[in-house]
ZAMAR-532305 format. One record per residue (C-alpha): residue in one letter; x, y, z. Coordinates in Angstrom, 2 decimals. Layout:
  aa        u        v        w
   A        X        Y        Z
...
//
This chain:
  aa        u        v        w
   M    -5.11     4.99   -15.61
   I    -1.37     5.30   -15.53
   E     0.66     3.93   -18.39
   L     4.58     4.48   -18.95
   F     5.86     3.59   -22.33
   D    10.07     3.36   -22.58
   V    10.56     6.14   -20.03
   T    13.88     7.10   -19.04
   K    15.40     9.66   -17.11
   R    18.76    11.15   -16.95
   F    20.63    13.25   -14.36
   G    23.76    14.34   -16.59
   S    25.38    11.46   -17.43
   E    23.45     9.51   -14.83
   T    20.71     7.29   -15.91
   A    18.28     6.87   -12.65
   V    15.39     5.36   -14.88
   D    16.28     3.39   -17.79
   G    13.47     2.51   -20.34
   I    11.05     1.57   -17.91
   S     7.28     0.37   -19.37
   L     4.36    -0.08   -16.71
   R     0.62    -0.08   -16.90
   V    -1.12     0.41   -13.19
   E    -5.09    -0.11   -13.73
   R    -7.82     1.72   -12.20
   G    -8.30     0.85    -8.69
   E    -5.07    -1.01    -8.49
   L    -2.45    -0.46    -5.91
   C     0.99    -0.85    -7.31
   A     4.06    -0.97    -4.95
   L     7.65     0.10    -6.44
   V    10.00    -2.00    -4.71
   G    13.92    -2.42    -4.94
   T    17.29    -1.26    -3.18
   S    18.12     2.30    -2.49
   G    18.87     4.20    -5.79
   C    17.15     2.02    -7.59
   G    14.79     4.60    -9.31
   K    11.52     3.94    -7.74
   S    10.96     7.76    -6.21
   T    11.97     9.18    -9.19
   T     9.66     6.80   -11.01
   L     6.59     7.91    -8.94
   R     7.94    11.87    -9.08
   M     7.71    11.52   -12.86
   I     3.85    10.94   -12.75
   N     2.78    14.13   -11.59
   R     6.04    15.73   -13.27
   L     7.96    16.83    -9.89
   I    10.43    15.40   -12.22
   E    10.39    15.89   -16.12
   H    11.12    12.43   -17.74
   S    14.13    12.54   -20.24
   A    12.61    10.21   -23.06
   G     9.52     7.82   -23.42
   E     5.97     9.06   -22.82
   I     3.65     8.84   -19.51
   H    -0.09     9.01   -19.97
   L    -2.72     9.34   -17.56
   D    -6.31     8.15   -19.06
   G    -4.73     7.98   -22.38
   Q    -3.12    11.42   -22.46
   P     0.39    12.56   -22.19
   V     1.24    14.11   -18.96
   R     2.85    17.13   -20.69
   N    -0.55    17.90   -22.30
   F    -1.87    18.81   -18.56
   D    -0.79    22.13   -17.02
   E     1.70    21.23   -14.39
   Q    -0.50    22.65   -11.33
   A    -3.51    21.54   -12.52
   L    -2.00    17.92   -12.86
   R    -0.64    18.02    -9.40
   R    -3.90    18.99    -7.98
   R    -5.88    16.07    -9.44
   I    -3.00    13.92    -8.28
   G    -3.13    13.29    -4.45
   Y     0.65    13.31    -3.13
   V     1.52    11.44     0.10
   I     5.37    11.76     1.45
   Q     7.17    10.69     4.57
   S     7.53    13.71     6.11
   T     4.08    14.51     5.86
   G     4.69    18.08     4.10
   L     2.28    19.90     6.33
   F     2.20    23.73     7.02
   P     3.60    23.92    10.50
   H     1.75    27.42    11.15
   W    -1.85    26.06     9.59
   P    -4.17    24.21    11.84
   V    -5.09    20.70    10.48
   A    -8.61    21.34     9.14
   R    -6.66    24.40     7.12
   N    -3.92    21.97     5.96
   I    -6.35    19.46     4.96
   G    -8.40    21.96     3.03
   L    -5.47    23.50     1.02
   V    -6.10    22.00    -2.60
   P   -10.05    22.27    -2.19
   R    -9.36    26.15    -1.83
   L    -6.94    26.30    -4.68
   L    -9.73    24.77    -6.99
   K   -12.04    27.41    -5.44
   W   -14.43    24.94    -3.76
   P   -17.40    27.04    -2.12
   R   -16.34    27.19     1.38
   A   -19.29    25.23     2.84
   R   -18.26    22.27     0.71
   I   -14.61    22.61     1.75
   Q   -15.88    22.38     5.64
   M   -18.00    19.23     4.68
   R   -15.15    17.90     2.89
   V   -12.76    18.27     6.11
   E   -15.16    17.00     8.20
   E   -15.82    13.77     6.10
   L   -12.45    13.09     5.66
   M   -11.27    13.53     9.36
   S   -13.97    11.25    10.71
   L   -12.92     8.89     8.13
   L    -9.40     8.83     9.22
   G   -10.20     8.88    12.86
   L    -9.43    12.43    13.70
   P   -12.77    13.73    15.49
   M   -12.90    17.57    14.48
   A   -13.65    18.80    17.79
   S   -10.09    17.21    18.81
   F    -7.89    17.71    15.93
   A    -9.58    20.78    13.74
   D    -7.46    23.60    15.63
   K    -4.34    21.76    16.24
   Y    -0.95    22.34    14.53
   P     1.16    19.80    13.26
   H     3.77    20.12    16.12
   Q     0.92    18.98    18.67
   L     0.63    16.05    16.53
   S     2.09    12.06    16.99
   G     4.02    10.88    14.01
   G     0.92     8.56    13.12
   Q    -1.62    11.33    13.76
   A     0.11    13.97    11.42
   Q     0.61    11.15     8.66
   R    -3.27    10.77     8.87
   V    -3.47    14.41     8.28
   G    -1.14    13.98     5.25
   V    -3.37    11.14     3.72
   A    -6.49    13.38     4.34
   R    -5.25    16.17     2.54
   A    -3.82    14.03    -0.22
   L    -7.73    12.94    -0.70
   A    -9.40    16.28    -0.13
   A   -10.21    16.83    -3.52
   D   -11.13    13.46    -3.99
   P    -8.29    12.54    -6.82
   D    -8.37     9.25    -8.90
   I    -4.78     9.20    -8.19
   L    -2.76     8.84    -5.30
   L     1.09     8.73    -4.97
   M     3.12     7.64    -1.79
   D     6.37     7.68    -1.36
   E     7.45     5.98     1.91
   P     4.49     7.38     3.70
   F     5.13     5.11     6.67
   G     8.78     4.94     6.86
   A     9.73     7.36     9.55
   L     6.95     5.67    12.03
   D     7.14     3.17    14.61
   P     6.41    -0.80    14.12
   I     3.02    -0.66    15.82
   T     1.60     2.87    14.61
   R     2.80     1.57    11.12
   D     0.93    -1.60    11.42
   T    -2.26     0.42    12.32
   L    -1.84     2.78     9.05
   Q    -1.19     0.02     6.76
   E    -4.28    -1.65     8.21
   E    -6.07     1.55     7.85
   L    -4.99     2.12     4.10
   R    -6.23    -1.29     3.07
   D    -9.49    -0.35     4.37
   L    -9.49     2.80     2.75
   Q    -8.71     1.10    -0.44
   S   -11.53    -1.16    -0.12
   R   -13.88     1.38     0.27
   L   -12.46     4.16    -2.05
   H   -10.78     2.35    -4.93
   K    -8.22     4.82    -5.71
   T    -5.58     4.18    -8.04
   I    -2.56     3.97    -5.93
   V     1.28     3.83    -6.59
   F     3.17     3.09    -3.63
   V     6.81     3.27    -2.99
   T     8.59     1.52    -0.12
   H    11.53    -0.29     0.93
   D     9.74    -2.48     3.50
   M     8.71    -5.66     1.57
   D     6.45    -6.96     4.27
   E     4.58    -3.45     3.87
   A     4.62    -3.90     0.05
   L     3.48    -7.70     0.26
   R     0.61    -6.55     2.57
   L    -0.61    -3.77     0.66
   A     0.01    -4.20    -2.88
   D    -2.09    -5.59    -5.82
   R     0.83    -5.82    -7.97
   L     4.63    -5.88    -7.19
   V     7.26    -4.02    -9.22
   V    10.65    -4.80    -8.50
   M    13.30    -2.35    -9.70
   D    17.00    -2.42    -9.67
   A    19.54     0.01   -11.19
   G    16.87     1.94   -12.91
   R    14.77    -1.13   -14.80
   I    11.91    -3.26   -13.95
   V    13.20    -6.78   -13.62
   Q    10.09    -8.52   -12.59
   Q     6.49    -7.39   -11.86
   G     3.14    -9.18   -11.15
   A     0.82   -10.38    -8.41
   P     2.79   -10.89    -4.57
   L     2.01   -14.03    -4.37
   D     3.39   -14.76    -7.84
   L     6.77   -13.53    -7.55
   L     6.97   -15.08    -4.08
   R     6.65   -18.58    -5.68
   D     8.40   -17.79    -8.97
   P    11.09   -14.95    -8.36
   A    12.59   -14.20   -11.90
   D    16.43   -14.31   -10.51
   D    18.36   -14.68    -7.22
   F    18.07   -10.53    -6.90
   V    14.36   -10.71    -6.88
   A    14.15   -14.14    -4.42
   S    16.56   -12.35    -2.17
   L    14.89    -9.05    -2.02
   L    11.65   -10.98    -1.33
   G    13.20   -12.34     1.81
   G    15.62   -15.33     0.42
   D    14.81   -18.37     2.44
   D    11.84   -16.62     4.34
   R     9.94   -16.49     1.25
   G     7.83   -19.46     2.52
   F     6.61   -17.47     5.79
   K     5.96   -14.23     3.69
   E     3.88   -16.74     1.48
   A     1.97   -17.86     4.35
   A     1.57   -14.42     5.73
   L    -0.38   -13.79     2.15
   T    -2.72   -17.09     2.46
   R    -5.87   -17.12     4.38
   V    -6.80   -20.11     6.70
   E   -10.01   -20.66     4.67
   E    -8.11   -21.20     1.75
   R    -6.35   -24.58     3.00
   M    -8.77   -25.75     6.06
   L   -10.79   -29.20     5.29
   P   -14.45   -29.97     6.42
   L   -14.65   -30.48    10.01
   S   -14.42   -33.64    11.80
   P   -17.21   -33.85    14.51
   R   -15.23   -36.55    16.87
   L   -11.98   -34.66    16.21
   I   -12.76   -30.83    17.25
   A    -9.56   -29.50    18.46
   R    -9.33   -27.69    21.46
   A    -6.61   -24.83    19.99
   R    -8.85   -22.32    17.61
   V    -8.12   -19.94    14.83
   H   -10.25   -17.72    12.78
   R   -11.26   -18.47     9.32
   E    -9.77   -15.12     7.90
   A    -6.14   -15.64    10.17
   T    -3.33   -15.88     7.88
   L    -1.57   -19.24     7.65
   R     1.45   -17.60     9.47
   Q    -0.90   -16.94    12.52
   A    -2.12   -20.27    12.68
   L     1.38   -22.03    12.73
   A     1.84   -19.32    15.43
   V    -1.14   -20.85    17.29
   M     0.25   -24.11    16.95
   F     3.35   -23.38    18.53
   R     1.95   -21.82    21.42
   E    -0.90   -24.25    22.00
   H     1.60   -27.45    21.36
   A    -1.14   -28.52    18.61
   D    -0.67   -29.99    15.10
   R    -4.42   -29.19    14.35
   L    -6.92   -26.14    14.84
   T   -10.37   -25.77    14.59
   V   -11.11   -22.91    12.19
   I   -13.80   -20.67    13.72
   D   -16.36   -18.08    11.86
   D   -17.08   -14.56    13.18
   E   -19.75   -16.03    15.40
   D   -17.20   -18.15    17.46
   M   -18.81   -21.45    15.66
   P   -16.47   -24.10    13.93
   V   -16.42   -24.46    10.22
   G   -13.41   -26.21     9.46
   E   -10.13   -27.78    10.76
   L    -6.12   -26.99     9.78
   S    -3.74   -29.69    10.50
   L    -0.02   -28.83    10.36
   R     0.38   -31.31     7.46
   R    -2.35   -29.25     5.50
   L    -0.92   -25.76     6.41
   V     2.74   -27.03     4.93
   G     1.30   -29.08     2.42
   A     0.91   -28.89    -1.66
   R    -1.57   -25.88    -2.68
   P    -4.89   -26.71    -3.50
   H    -4.55   -26.48    -7.06
   E    -1.76   -28.65    -6.93
//
């Protein structure tokens, strides 16, 4: 879907991105992470040509991006930024329908698409269609920004710190909604964030950048377990990497068959994370949990020893 071949970006004598190569598969959520100024946002903006690359090639579906008309390219790629970029003098429905109007969709089709997206993102038409951006909360405005990016049903979504300005509770909620949306829509998403917990929670592939170069990439768990160097280890949490790994591992991956004579009073859902299970153990002063399913039926057990012990494949 997206391929970068030895891509470089220079601003005068300064090199912001230095010869990076990257392949983002169709339907994958790829998170670019690193310290401020590492080149992650510049990399994102080169994909839709908001910034032109200085050297190398960027391909979409096998075609160089410079073969596309700039405006046509940007209309087929959804783009979400931290400040939402909503037009303040337009109501919500008109903001969402912007790109379909530019593509000259029939009015009835635009209306149907706007209604569909507002419903999908928890923005009832009756309550929000005629509101203006200044009348929305931060989370609501960000939902509108996502809806606008999805309006023309693009295959690709670029997201640059989309939840960075939100409070932690709203941010967690929108992260969960994005995961749910991605499970249904299977868009190809490139996501820039400085929040490692956010990246680890959302990404299929994690790309760590430093000084304009890619220093490591792969599945989040692989990087947590085997960071390439001290910089990557520190960025991923240093001594807390074990807790971050626990937050990505489900109880059902470690639970053992239930021992009927040793059913523990303290319980945890099979889809909870090991980090959540450990929190239950602390709260309940227990070293063993009964694992339950959606019907509250016991399906296994998890001991503290099993929780912190060797991984099943080791």
